[in-house]
CHARMM-style PDB file with segment names, atoms N, HN, CA, C and O in Angstrom:
ATOM      1  N   MET     1     118.888   8.546 -84.093  1.00  0.00      PROA
ATOM      2  CA  MET     1     119.709   9.153 -85.124  1.00  0.00      PROA
ATOM      3  C   MET     1     120.257   8.113 -86.079  1.00  0.00      PROA
ATOM      4  O   MET     1     120.122   8.263 -87.293  1.00  0.00      PROA
ATOM      5  N   SER     2     120.879   7.052 -85.555  1.00  0.00      PROA
ATOM      6  HN  SER     2     120.989   6.930 -84.568  1.00  0.00      PROA
ATOM      7  CA  SER     2     121.418   6.056 -86.463  1.00  0.00      PROA
ATOM      8  C   SER     2     120.456   4.890 -86.580  1.00  0.00      PROA
ATOM      9  O   SER     2     119.631   4.649 -85.698  1.00  0.00      PROA
ATOM     10  N   ASN     3     120.575   4.187 -87.665  1.00  0.00      PROA
ATOM     11  HN  ASN     3     121.245   4.383 -88.381  1.00  0.00      PROA
ATOM     12  CA  ASN     3     119.714   3.045 -87.922  1.00  0.00      PROA
ATOM     13  C   ASN     3     120.568   1.796 -87.810  1.00  0.00      PROA
ATOM     14  O   ASN     3     121.551   1.667 -88.541  1.00  0.00      PROA
ATOM     15  N   THR     4     120.228   0.866 -86.915  1.00  0.00      PROA
ATOM     16  HN  THR     4     119.430   0.970 -86.321  1.00  0.00      PROA
ATOM     17  CA  THR     4     121.052  -0.326 -86.724  1.00  0.00      PROA
ATOM     18  C   THR     4     121.098  -1.191 -87.972  1.00  0.00      PROA
ATOM     19  O   THR     4     122.080  -1.902 -88.184  1.00  0.00      PROA
ATOM     20  N   LYS     5     120.067  -1.149 -88.801  1.00  0.00      PROA
ATOM     21  HN  LYS     5     119.270  -0.571 -88.628  1.00  0.00      PROA
ATOM     22  CA  LYS     5     120.096  -1.906 -90.051  1.00  0.00      PROA
ATOM     23  C   LYS     5     121.176  -1.369 -90.983  1.00  0.00      PROA
ATOM     24  O   LYS     5     121.805  -2.138 -91.710  1.00  0.00      PROA
ATOM     25  N   ALA     6     121.396  -0.054 -90.967  1.00  0.00      PROA
ATOM     26  HN  ALA     6     120.885   0.570 -90.376  1.00  0.00      PROA
ATOM     27  CA  ALA     6     122.416   0.551 -91.832  1.00  0.00      PROA
ATOM     28  C   ALA     6     123.814   0.089 -91.435  1.00  0.00      PROA
ATOM     29  O   ALA     6     124.671  -0.084 -92.301  1.00  0.00      PROA
ATOM     30  N   ILE     7     124.059  -0.112 -90.145  1.00  0.00      PROA
ATOM     31  HN  ILE     7     123.362   0.029 -89.441  1.00  0.00      PROA
ATOM     32  CA  ILE     7     125.375  -0.535 -89.673  1.00  0.00      PROA
ATOM     33  C   ILE     7     125.723  -1.923 -90.213  1.00  0.00      PROA
ATOM     34  O   ILE     7     126.896  -2.219 -90.437  1.00  0.00      PROA
ATOM     35  N   LYS     8     124.726  -2.769 -90.423  1.00  0.00      PROA
ATOM     36  HN  LYS     8     123.772  -2.529 -90.241  1.00  0.00      PROA
ATOM     37  CA  LYS     8     124.981  -4.116 -90.934  1.00  0.00      PROA
ATOM     38  C   LYS     8     125.212  -4.137 -92.435  1.00  0.00      PROA
ATOM     39  O   LYS     8     125.742  -5.116 -92.960  1.00  0.00      PROA
ATOM     40  N   ALA     9     124.827  -3.078 -93.137  1.00  0.00      PROA
ATOM     41  HN  ALA     9     124.397  -2.283 -92.711  1.00  0.00      PROA
ATOM     42  CA  ALA     9     125.014  -3.002 -94.585  1.00  0.00      PROA
ATOM     43  C   ALA     9     126.477  -2.713 -94.909  1.00  0.00      PROA
ATOM     44  O   ALA     9     127.249  -2.312 -94.039  1.00  0.00      PROA
ATOM     45  N   VAL    10     126.839  -2.919 -96.152  1.00  0.00      PROA
ATOM     46  HN  VAL    10     126.212  -3.245 -96.859  1.00  0.00      PROA
ATOM     47  CA  VAL    10     128.192  -2.606 -96.600  1.00  0.00      PROA
ATOM     48  C   VAL    10     128.384  -1.091 -96.532  1.00  0.00      PROA
ATOM     49  O   VAL    10     127.538  -0.348 -97.030  1.00  0.00      PROA
ATOM     50  N   PRO    11     129.469  -0.618 -95.932  1.00  0.00      PROA
ATOM     51  CA  PRO    11     129.672   0.826 -95.823  1.00  0.00      PROA
ATOM     52  C   PRO    11     129.908   1.477 -97.180  1.00  0.00      PROA
ATOM     53  O   PRO    11     130.428   0.851 -98.104  1.00  0.00      PROA
ATOM     54  N   ALA    12     129.519   2.735 -97.281  1.00  0.00      PROA
ATOM     55  HN  ALA    12     129.097   3.243 -96.530  1.00  0.00      PROA
ATOM     56  CA  ALA    12     129.736   3.500 -98.512  1.00  0.00      PROA
ATOM     57  C   ALA    12     131.200   3.911 -98.641  1.00  0.00      PROA
ATOM     58  O   ALA    12     131.718   4.044 -99.750  1.00  0.00      PROA
ATOM     59  N   TYR    13     131.862   4.109 -97.501  1.00  0.00      PROA
ATOM     60  HN  TYR    13     131.440   4.001 -96.601  1.00  0.00      PROA
ATOM     61  CA  TYR    13     133.257   4.544 -97.490  1.00  0.00      PROA
ATOM     62  C   TYR    13     134.017   3.867 -96.362  1.00  0.00      PROA
ATOM     63  O   TYR    13     133.434   3.468 -95.354  1.00  0.00      PROA
ATOM     64  N   ARG    14     135.306   3.745 -96.541  1.00  0.00      PROA
ATOM     65  HN  ARG    14     135.780   4.069 -97.360  1.00  0.00      PROA
ATOM     66  CA  ARG    14     136.230   3.349 -95.485  1.00  0.00      PROA
ATOM     67  C   ARG    14     136.932   4.617 -95.039  1.00  0.00      PROA
ATOM     68  O   ARG    14     137.208   5.495 -95.856  1.00  0.00      PROA
ATOM     69  N   ILE    15     137.225   4.722 -93.742  1.00  0.00      PROA
ATOM     70  HN  ILE    15     137.001   4.008 -93.078  1.00  0.00      PROA
ATOM     71  CA  ILE    15     137.910   5.892 -93.201  1.00  0.00      PROA
ATOM     72  C   ILE    15     139.361   5.515 -92.934  1.00  0.00      PROA
ATOM     73  O   ILE    15     139.647   4.511 -92.282  1.00  0.00      PROA
ATOM     74  N   TYR    16     140.272   6.335 -93.448  1.00  0.00      PROA
ATOM     75  HN  TYR    16     140.040   7.150 -93.978  1.00  0.00      PROA
ATOM     76  CA  TYR    16     141.703   6.094 -93.275  1.00  0.00      PROA
ATOM     77  C   TYR    16     142.369   7.291 -92.607  1.00  0.00      PROA
ATOM     78  O   TYR    16     141.958   8.434 -92.806  1.00  0.00      PROA
ATOM     79  N   CYS    17     143.384   7.020 -91.827  1.00  0.00      PROA
ATOM     80  HN  CYS    17     143.718   6.092 -91.665  1.00  0.00      PROA
ATOM     81  CA  CYS    17     144.275   8.022 -91.267  1.00  0.00      PROA
ATOM     82  C   CYS    17     145.536   7.958 -92.128  1.00  0.00      PROA
ATOM     83  O   CYS    17     146.191   6.918 -92.203  1.00  0.00      PROA
ATOM     84  N   VAL    18     145.869   9.067 -92.772  1.00  0.00      PROA
ATOM     85  HN  VAL    18     145.338   9.911 -92.711  1.00  0.00      PROA
ATOM     86  CA  VAL    18     147.019   9.089 -93.667  1.00  0.00      PROA
ATOM     87  C   VAL    18     148.081   9.998 -93.057  1.00  0.00      PROA
ATOM     88  O   VAL    18     147.848  11.189 -92.852  1.00  0.00      PROA
ATOM     89  N   SER    19     149.245   9.429 -92.772  1.00  0.00      PROA
ATOM     90  HN  SER    19     149.435   8.462 -92.939  1.00  0.00      PROA
ATOM     91  CA  SER    19     150.327  10.216 -92.195  1.00  0.00      PROA
ATOM     92  C   SER    19     151.605   9.982 -92.984  1.00  0.00      PROA
ATOM     93  O   SER    19     151.803   8.931 -93.593  1.00  0.00      PROA
ATOM     94  N   LYS    20     152.462  10.988 -92.954  1.00  0.00      PROA
ATOM     95  HN  LYS    20     152.302  11.842 -92.459  1.00  0.00      PROA
ATOM     96  CA  LYS    20     153.735  10.912 -93.677  1.00  0.00      PROA
ATOM     97  C   LYS    20     154.862  10.608 -92.712  1.00  0.00      PROA
ATOM     98  O   LYS    20     154.913  11.121 -91.594  1.00  0.00      PROA
ATOM     99  N   ILE    21     155.760   9.761 -93.175  1.00  0.00      PROA
ATOM    100  HN  ILE    21     155.719   9.344 -94.083  1.00  0.00      PROA
ATOM    101  CA  ILE    21     156.971   9.442 -92.429  1.00  0.00      PROA
ATOM    102  C   ILE    21     158.133   9.930 -93.289  1.00  0.00      PROA
ATOM    103  O   ILE    21     158.402   9.369 -94.351  1.00  0.00      PROA
ATOM    104  N   GLY    22     158.805  10.955 -92.839  1.00  0.00      PROA
ATOM    105  HN  GLY    22     158.586  11.411 -91.976  1.00  0.00      PROA
ATOM    106  CA  GLY    22     159.871  11.542 -93.636  1.00  0.00      PROA
ATOM    107  C   GLY    22     159.300  12.280 -94.830  1.00  0.00      PROA
ATOM    108  O   GLY    22     158.155  12.731 -94.795  1.00  0.00      PROA
ATOM    109  N   ASP    23     160.088  12.406 -95.885  1.00  0.00      PROA
ATOM    110  HN  ASP    23     161.018  12.040 -95.913  1.00  0.00      PROA
ATOM    111  CA  ASP    23     159.667  13.156 -97.070  1.00  0.00      PROA
ATOM    112  C   ASP    23     158.884  12.330 -98.071  1.00  0.00      PROA
ATOM    113  O   ASP    23     158.101  12.895 -98.834  1.00  0.00      PROA
ATOM    114  N   LYS    24     159.062  10.998 -98.102  1.00  0.00      PROA
ATOM    115  HN  LYS    24     159.698  10.539 -97.482  1.00  0.00      PROA
ATOM    116  CA  LYS    24     158.493  10.202 -99.185  1.00  0.00      PROA
ATOM    117  C   LYS    24     157.500   9.130 -98.757  1.00  0.00      PROA
ATOM    118  O   LYS    24     156.577   8.825 -99.513  1.00  0.00      PROA
ATOM    119  N   LYS    25     157.656   8.556 -97.584  1.00  0.00      PROA
ATOM    120  HN  LYS    25     158.406   8.805 -96.971  1.00  0.00      PROA
ATOM    121  CA  LYS    25     156.801   7.432 -97.187  1.00  0.00      PROA
ATOM    122  C   LYS    25     155.477   7.929 -96.605  1.00  0.00      PROA
ATOM    123  O   LYS    25     155.455   8.782 -95.719  1.00  0.00      PROA
ATOM    124  N   THR    26     154.372   7.378 -97.122  1.00  0.00      PROA
ATOM    125  HN  THR    26     154.390   6.685 -97.843  1.00  0.00      PROA
ATOM    126  CA  THR    26     153.029   7.684 -96.645  1.00  0.00      PROA
ATOM    127  C   THR    26     152.401   6.402 -96.122  1.00  0.00      PROA
ATOM    128  O   THR    26     152.461   5.359 -96.773  1.00  0.00      PROA
ATOM    129  N   VAL    27     151.797   6.487 -94.939  1.00  0.00      PROA
ATOM    130  HN  VAL    27     151.749   7.334 -94.410  1.00  0.00      PROA
ATOM    131  CA  VAL    27     151.179   5.320 -94.312  1.00  0.00      PROA
ATOM    132  C   VAL    27     149.673   5.535 -94.239  1.00  0.00      PROA
ATOM    133  O   VAL    27     149.203   6.542 -93.710  1.00  0.00      PROA
ATOM    134  N   TRP    28     148.918   4.572 -94.776  1.00  0.00      PROA
ATOM    135  HN  TRP    28     149.299   3.754 -95.206  1.00  0.00      PROA
ATOM    136  CA  TRP    28     147.448   4.582 -94.723  1.00  0.00      PROA
ATOM    137  C   TRP    28     147.016   3.533 -93.718  1.00  0.00      PROA
ATOM    138  O   TRP    28     147.337   2.355 -93.879  1.00  0.00      PROA
ATOM    139  N   GLN    29     146.290   3.940 -92.681  1.00  0.00      PROA
ATOM    140  HN  GLN    29     146.029   4.896 -92.550  1.00  0.00      PROA
ATOM    141  CA  GLN    29     145.783   3.015 -91.680  1.00  0.00      PROA
ATOM    142  C   GLN    29     144.261   3.122 -91.640  1.00  0.00      PROA
ATOM    143  O   GLN    29     143.722   4.198 -91.380  1.00  0.00      PROA
ATOM    144  N   GLU    30     143.567   2.019 -91.895  1.00  0.00      PROA
ATOM    145  HN  GLU    30     144.005   1.145 -92.106  1.00  0.00      PROA
ATOM    146  CA  GLU    30     142.108   2.035 -91.832  1.00  0.00      PROA
ATOM    147  C   GLU    30     141.678   2.194 -90.382  1.00  0.00      PROA
ATOM    148  O   GLU    30     142.121   1.447 -89.510  1.00  0.00      PROA
ATOM    149  N   ILE    31     140.802   3.184 -90.126  1.00  0.00      PROA
ATOM    150  HN  ILE    31     140.442   3.791 -90.834  1.00  0.00      PROA
ATOM    151  CA  ILE    31     140.367   3.449 -88.753  1.00  0.00      PROA
ATOM    152  C   ILE    31     138.848   3.415 -88.581  1.00  0.00      PROA
ATOM    153  O   ILE    31     138.351   3.655 -87.481  1.00  0.00      PROA
ATOM    154  N   GLY    32     138.100   3.120 -89.657  1.00  0.00      PROA
ATOM    155  HN  GLY    32     138.504   2.925 -90.551  1.00  0.00      PROA
ATOM    156  CA  GLY    32     136.653   3.061 -89.509  1.00  0.00      PROA
ATOM    157  C   GLY    32     135.933   2.966 -90.838  1.00  0.00      PROA
ATOM    158  O   GLY    32     136.526   2.675 -91.877  1.00  0.00      PROA
ATOM    159  N   ALA    33     134.619   3.226 -90.771  1.00  0.00      PROA
ATOM    160  HN  ALA    33     134.138   3.463 -89.927  1.00  0.00      PROA
ATOM    161  CA  ALA    33     133.771   3.145 -91.962  1.00  0.00      PROA
ATOM    162  C   ALA    33     132.668   4.189 -91.871  1.00  0.00      PROA
ATOM    163  O   ALA    33     132.379   4.715 -90.796  1.00  0.00      PROA
ATOM    164  N   ALA    34     132.050   4.484 -93.025  1.00  0.00      PROA
ATOM    165  HN  ALA    34     132.284   4.056 -93.899  1.00  0.00      PROA
ATOM    166  CA  ALA    34     130.970   5.478 -93.092  1.00  0.00      PROA
ATOM    167  C   ALA    34     129.826   4.936 -93.934  1.00  0.00      PROA
ATOM    168  O   ALA    34     130.038   4.293 -94.962  1.00  0.00      PROA
ATOM    169  N   TRP    35     128.603   5.209 -93.475  1.00  0.00      PROA
ATOM    170  HN  TRP    35     128.430   5.731 -92.640  1.00  0.00      PROA
ATOM    171  CA  TRP    35     127.400   4.800 -94.185  1.00  0.00      PROA
ATOM    172  C   TRP    35     126.591   6.032 -94.546  1.00  0.00      PROA
ATOM    173  O   TRP    35     126.523   6.986 -93.770  1.00  0.00      PROA
ATOM    174  N   LYS    36     125.975   6.016 -95.727  1.00  0.00      PROA
ATOM    175  HN  LYS    36     126.030   5.241 -96.357  1.00  0.00      PROA
ATOM    176  CA  LYS    36     125.131   7.127 -96.156  1.00  0.00      PROA
ATOM    177  C   LYS    36     123.814   7.090 -95.400  1.00  0.00      PROA
ATOM    178  O   LYS    36     123.255   6.018 -95.168  1.00  0.00      PROA
ATOM    179  N   HSD    37     123.317   8.265 -95.014  1.00  0.00      PROA
ATOM    180  HN  HSD    37     123.771   9.135 -95.203  1.00  0.00      PROA
ATOM    181  CA  HSD    37     121.993   8.362 -94.389  1.00  0.00      PROA
ATOM    182  C   HSD    37     120.925   8.086 -95.437  1.00  0.00      PROA
ATOM    183  O   HSD    37     121.123   8.349 -96.623  1.00  0.00      PROA
ATOM    184  N   LYS    38     119.806   7.561 -94.996  1.00  0.00      PROA
ATOM    185  HN  LYS    38     119.645   7.348 -94.032  1.00  0.00      PROA
ATOM    186  CA  LYS    38     118.717   7.241 -95.925  1.00  0.00      PROA
ATOM    187  C   LYS    38     118.238   8.462 -96.699  1.00  0.00      PROA
ATOM    188  O   LYS    38     117.851   8.347 -97.862  1.00  0.00      PROA
ATOM    189  N   ASP    39     118.262   9.646 -96.056  1.00  0.00      PROA
ATOM    190  HN  ASP    39     118.576   9.740 -95.112  1.00  0.00      PROA
ATOM    191  CA  ASP    39     117.784  10.855 -96.734  1.00  0.00      PROA
ATOM    192  C   ASP    39     118.838  11.452 -97.665  1.00  0.00      PROA
ATOM    193  O   ASP    39     118.561  12.436 -98.353  1.00  0.00      PROA
ATOM    194  N   GLY    40     120.041  10.876 -97.699  1.00  0.00      PROA
ATOM    195  HN  GLY    40     120.266  10.077 -97.140  1.00  0.00      PROA
ATOM    196  CA  GLY    40     121.088  11.350 -98.602  1.00  0.00      PROA
ATOM    197  C   GLY    40     121.756  12.639 -98.180  1.00  0.00      PROA
ATOM    198  O   GLY    40     122.504  13.225 -98.962  1.00  0.00      PROA
ATOM    199  N   LYS    41     121.504  13.105 -96.948  1.00  0.00      PROA
ATOM    200  HN  LYS    41     120.896  12.629 -96.313  1.00  0.00      PROA
ATOM    201  CA  LYS    41     122.028  14.397 -96.514  1.00  0.00      PROA
ATOM    202  C   LYS    41     123.180  14.291 -95.525  1.00  0.00      PROA
ATOM    203  O   LYS    41     123.528  15.280 -94.879  1.00  0.00      PROA
ATOM    204  N   GLY    42     123.767  13.130 -95.398  1.00  0.00      PROA
ATOM    205  HN  GLY    42     123.484  12.327 -95.922  1.00  0.00      PROA
ATOM    206  CA  GLY    42     124.880  13.001 -94.458  1.00  0.00      PROA
ATOM    207  C   GLY    42     125.432  11.594 -94.420  1.00  0.00      PROA
ATOM    208  O   GLY    42     125.025  10.714 -95.179  1.00  0.00      PROA
ATOM    209  N   LEU    43     126.372  11.412 -93.511  1.00  0.00      PROA
ATOM    210  HN  LEU    43     126.703  12.126 -92.895  1.00  0.00      PROA
ATOM    211  CA  LEU    43     127.032  10.124 -93.321  1.00  0.00      PROA
ATOM    212  C   LEU    43     127.055   9.783 -91.842  1.00  0.00      PROA
ATOM    213  O   LEU    43     127.185  10.668 -90.996  1.00  0.00      PROA
ATOM    214  N   GLY    44     126.929   8.511 -91.532  1.00  0.00      PROA
ATOM    215  HN  GLY    44     126.823   7.792 -92.219  1.00  0.00      PROA
ATOM    216  CA  GLY    44     127.149   8.007 -90.183  1.00  0.00      PROA
ATOM    217  C   GLY    44     128.550   7.419 -90.138  1.00  0.00      PROA
ATOM    218  O   GLY    44     128.900   6.577 -90.965  1.00  0.00      PROA
ATOM    219  N   LEU    45     129.352   7.860 -89.175  1.00  0.00      PROA
ATOM    220  HN  LEU    45     129.068   8.544 -88.503  1.00  0.00      PROA
ATOM    221  CA  LEU    45     130.740   7.404 -89.077  1.00  0.00      PROA
ATOM    222  C   LEU    45     130.899   6.476 -87.883  1.00  0.00      PROA
ATOM    223  O   LEU    45     130.349   6.724 -86.810  1.00  0.00      PROA
ATOM    224  N   GLN    46     131.661   5.400 -88.085  1.00  0.00      PROA
ATOM    225  HN  GLN    46     132.107   5.199 -88.957  1.00  0.00      PROA
ATOM    226  CA  GLN    46     131.976   4.481 -86.994  1.00  0.00      PROA
ATOM    227  C   GLN    46     133.487   4.300 -86.981  1.00  0.00      PROA
ATOM    228  O   GLN    46     134.069   3.767 -87.927  1.00  0.00      PROA
ATOM    229  N   PHE    47     134.118   4.751 -85.895  1.00  0.00      PROA
ATOM    230  HN  PHE    47     133.646   5.184 -85.127  1.00  0.00      PROA
ATOM    231  CA  PHE    47     135.571   4.663 -85.773  1.00  0.00      PROA
ATOM    232  C   PHE    47     135.953   3.486 -84.901  1.00  0.00      PROA
ATOM    233  O   PHE    47     135.326   3.243 -83.869  1.00  0.00      PROA
ATOM    234  N   LYS    48     136.991   2.745 -85.312  1.00  0.00      PROA
ATOM    235  HN  LYS    48     137.501   2.942 -86.149  1.00  0.00      PROA
ATOM    236  CA  LYS    48     137.558   1.718 -84.449  1.00  0.00      PROA
ATOM    237  C   LYS    48     138.865   2.210 -83.833  1.00  0.00      PROA
ATOM    238  O   LYS    48     139.431   1.545 -82.965  1.00  0.00      PROA
ATOM    239  N   ALA    49     139.345   3.372 -84.277  1.00  0.00      PROA
ATOM    240  HN  ALA    49     138.885   3.912 -84.982  1.00  0.00      PROA
ATOM    241  CA  ALA    49     140.519   4.044 -83.714  1.00  0.00      PROA
ATOM    242  C   ALA    49     140.414   5.524 -84.060  1.00  0.00      PROA
ATOM    243  O   ALA    49     139.690   5.898 -84.983  1.00  0.00      PROA
ATOM    244  N   LEU    50     141.125   6.356 -83.332  1.00  0.00      PROA
ATOM    245  HN  LEU    50     141.713   6.053 -82.583  1.00  0.00      PROA
ATOM    246  CA  LEU    50     141.143   7.788 -83.625  1.00  0.00      PROA
ATOM    247  C   LEU    50     142.360   8.116 -84.476  1.00  0.00      PROA
ATOM    248  O   LEU    50     143.391   7.455 -84.358  1.00  0.00      PROA
ATOM    249  N   PRO    51     142.254   9.138 -85.341  1.00  0.00      PROA
ATOM    250  CA  PRO    51     143.408   9.512 -86.163  1.00  0.00      PROA
ATOM    251  C   PRO    51     144.516  10.128 -85.309  1.00  0.00      PROA
ATOM    252  O   PRO    51     144.256  10.695 -84.248  1.00  0.00      PROA
ATOM    253  N   LEU    52     145.736  10.010 -85.781  1.00  0.00      PROA
ATOM    254  HN  LEU    52     145.948   9.549 -86.643  1.00  0.00      PROA
ATOM    255  CA  LEU    52     146.871  10.631 -85.108  1.00  0.00      PROA
ATOM    256  C   LEU    52     146.796  12.143 -85.270  1.00  0.00      PROA
ATOM    257  O   LEU    52     146.265  12.637 -86.264  1.00  0.00      PROA
ATOM    258  N   ALA    53     147.321  12.869 -84.307  1.00  0.00      PROA
ATOM    259  HN  ALA    53     147.753  12.468 -83.500  1.00  0.00      PROA
ATOM    260  CA  ALA    53     147.369  14.331 -84.406  1.00  0.00      PROA
ATOM    261  C   ALA    53     148.182  14.729 -85.634  1.00  0.00      PROA
ATOM    262  O   ALA    53     149.284  14.223 -85.848  1.00  0.00      PROA
ATOM    263  N   GLY    54     147.638  15.628 -86.428  1.00  0.00      PROA
ATOM    264  HN  GLY    54     146.743  16.039 -86.254  1.00  0.00      PROA
ATOM    265  CA  GLY    54     148.343  16.105 -87.618  1.00  0.00      PROA
ATOM    266  C   GLY    54     148.151  15.236 -88.847  1.00  0.00      PROA
ATOM    267  O   GLY    54     148.613  15.597 -89.930  1.00  0.00      PROA
ATOM    268  N   ALA    55     147.480  14.096 -88.708  1.00  0.00      PROA
ATOM    269  HN  ALA    55     147.106  13.802 -87.829  1.00  0.00      PROA
ATOM    270  CA  ALA    55     147.265  13.210 -89.860  1.00  0.00      PROA
ATOM    271  C   ALA    55     146.043  13.666 -90.639  1.00  0.00      PROA
ATOM    272  O   ALA    55     145.164  14.339 -90.100  1.00  0.00      PROA
ATOM    273  N   GLU    56     145.998  13.299 -91.897  1.00  0.00      PROA
ATOM    274  HN  GLU    56     146.712  12.753 -92.335  1.00  0.00      PROA
ATOM    275  CA  GLU    56     144.859  13.590 -92.762  1.00  0.00      PROA
ATOM    276  C   GLU    56     143.860  12.445 -92.639  1.00  0.00      PROA
ATOM    277  O   GLU    56     144.253  11.278 -92.610  1.00  0.00      PROA
ATOM    278  N   VAL    57     142.561  12.774 -92.567  1.00  0.00      PROA
ATOM    279  HN  VAL    57     142.242  13.722 -92.590  1.00  0.00      PROA
ATOM    280  CA  VAL    57     141.506  11.754 -92.546  1.00  0.00      PROA
ATOM    281  C   VAL    57     140.914  11.696 -93.950  1.00  0.00      PROA
ATOM    282  O   VAL    57     140.501  12.716 -94.501  1.00  0.00      PROA
ATOM    283  N   VAL    58     140.875  10.486 -94.527  1.00  0.00      PROA
ATOM    284  HN  VAL    58     141.211   9.657 -94.079  1.00  0.00      PROA
ATOM    285  CA  VAL    58     140.439  10.298 -95.912  1.00  0.00      PROA
ATOM    286  C   VAL    58     139.314   9.266 -95.946  1.00  0.00      PROA
ATOM    287  O   VAL    58     139.397   8.220 -95.303  1.00  0.00      PROA
ATOM    288  N   LEU    59     138.260   9.576 -96.708  1.00  0.00      PROA
ATOM    289  HN  LEU    59     138.193  10.426 -97.231  1.00  0.00      PROA
ATOM    290  CA  LEU    59     137.180   8.605 -96.950  1.00  0.00      PROA
ATOM    291  C   LEU    59     137.337   8.085 -98.368  1.00  0.00      PROA
ATOM    292  O   LEU    59     137.447   8.866 -99.314  1.00  0.00      PROA
ATOM    293  N   ARG    60     137.348   6.759 -98.518  1.00  0.00      PROA
ATOM    294  HN  ARG    60     137.259   6.124 -97.750  1.00  0.00      PROA
ATOM    295  CA  ARG    60     137.471   6.123 -99.837  1.00  0.00      PROA
ATOM    296  C   ARG    60     136.397   5.067 -99.989  1.00  0.00      PROA
ATOM    297  O   ARG    60     136.040   4.389 -99.025  1.00  0.00      PROA
ATOM    298  N   ALA    61     135.880   4.927-101.207  1.00  0.00      PROA
ATOM    299  HN  ALA    61     136.170   5.478-101.990  1.00  0.00      PROA
ATOM    300  CA  ALA    61     134.910   3.853-101.496  1.00  0.00      PROA
ATOM    301  C   ALA    61     135.612   2.519-101.282  1.00  0.00      PROA
ATOM    302  O   ALA    61     136.761   2.361-101.692  1.00  0.00      PROA
ATOM    303  N   PRO    62     134.940   1.547-100.642  1.00  0.00      PROA
ATOM    304  CA  PRO    62     135.590   0.256-100.408  1.00  0.00      PROA
ATOM    305  C   PRO    62     135.819  -0.492-101.711  1.00  0.00      PROA
ATOM    306  O   PRO    62     135.024  -0.393-102.646  1.00  0.00      PROA
ATOM    307  N   SER    63     136.906  -1.236-101.763  1.00  0.00      PROA
ATOM    308  HN  SER    63     137.551  -1.316-101.004  1.00  0.00      PROA
ATOM    309  CA  SER    63     137.177  -2.053-102.945  1.00  0.00      PROA
ATOM    310  C   SER    63     136.312  -3.295-102.895  1.00  0.00      PROA
ATOM    311  O   SER    63     135.816  -3.662-101.829  1.00  0.00      PROA
ATOM    312  N   ALA    64     136.126  -3.940-104.021  1.00  0.00      PROA
ATOM    313  HN  ALA    64     136.529  -3.642-104.886  1.00  0.00      PROA
ATOM    314  CA  ALA    64     135.269  -5.134-104.109  1.00  0.00      PROA
ATOM    315  C   ALA    64     135.801  -6.248-103.224  1.00  0.00      PROA
ATOM    316  O   ALA    64     135.011  -6.989-102.639  1.00  0.00      PROA
ATOM    317  N   LYS    65     137.113  -6.388-103.107  1.00  0.00      PROA
ATOM    318  HN  LYS    65     137.754  -5.785-103.582  1.00  0.00      PROA
ATOM    319  CA  LYS    65     137.674  -7.475-102.319  1.00  0.00      PROA
ATOM    320  C   LYS    65     137.595  -7.239-100.813  1.00  0.00      PROA
ATOM    321  O   LYS    65     137.752  -8.181-100.035  1.00  0.00      PROA
ATOM    322  N   LYS    66     137.352  -5.982-100.383  1.00  0.00      PROA
ATOM    323  HN  LYS    66     137.224  -5.217-101.015  1.00  0.00      PROA
ATOM    324  CA  LYS    66     137.282  -5.682 -98.964  1.00  0.00      PROA
ATOM    325  C   LYS    66     135.925  -5.095 -98.607  1.00  0.00      PROA
ATOM    326  O   LYS    66     135.849  -4.169 -97.799  1.00  0.00      PROA
ATOM    327  N   ALA    67     134.877  -5.604 -99.180  1.00  0.00      PROA
ATOM    328  HN  ALA    67     134.938  -6.356 -99.836  1.00  0.00      PROA
ATOM    329  CA  ALA    67     133.519  -5.095 -98.958  1.00  0.00      PROA
ATOM    330  C   ALA    67     132.849  -5.819 -97.803  1.00  0.00      PROA
ATOM    331  O   ALA    67     131.816  -6.465 -97.980  1.00  0.00      PROA
ATOM    332  N   THR    68     133.452  -5.705 -96.591  1.00  0.00      PROA
ATOM    333  HN  THR    68     134.291  -5.180 -96.447  1.00  0.00      PROA
ATOM    334  CA  THR    68     132.852  -6.275 -95.396  1.00  0.00      PROA
ATOM    335  C   THR    68     132.550  -5.142 -94.426  1.00  0.00      PROA
ATOM    336  O   THR    68     133.042  -4.027 -94.600  1.00  0.00      PROA
ATOM    337  N   THR    69     131.753  -5.417 -93.416  1.00  0.00      PROA
ATOM    338  HN  THR    69     131.353  -6.322 -93.274  1.00  0.00      PROA
ATOM    339  CA  THR    69     131.430  -4.378 -92.443  1.00  0.00      PROA
ATOM    340  C   THR    69     132.596  -4.128 -91.517  1.00  0.00      PROA
ATOM    341  O   THR    69     133.469  -4.979 -91.344  1.00  0.00      PROA
ATOM    342  N   ALA    70     132.599  -2.952 -90.926  1.00  0.00      PROA
ATOM    343  HN  ALA    70     131.891  -2.261 -91.066  1.00  0.00      PROA
ATOM    344  CA  ALA    70     133.702  -2.556 -90.031  1.00  0.00      PROA
ATOM    345  C   ALA    70     133.580  -3.175 -88.672  1.00  0.00      PROA
ATOM    346  OT1 ALA    70     134.426  -2.941 -87.809  1.00  0.00      PROA
TER     347      ALA     70
END
């Protein structure tokens, strides 16, 4: 299912767990990365942590300064 060569490539997205503390403070914690499948019909996800219960999971394109593998 997954291609080990794809895991070594720069991920297409970073995975974040976004949770709110009180009414105003929002905390973004990076919890993994995602790579596009070669056929363009899906993503392979690799988590280094699980999201907190009730938190939002967000995928964002990696910034140029943080373009390393997960």
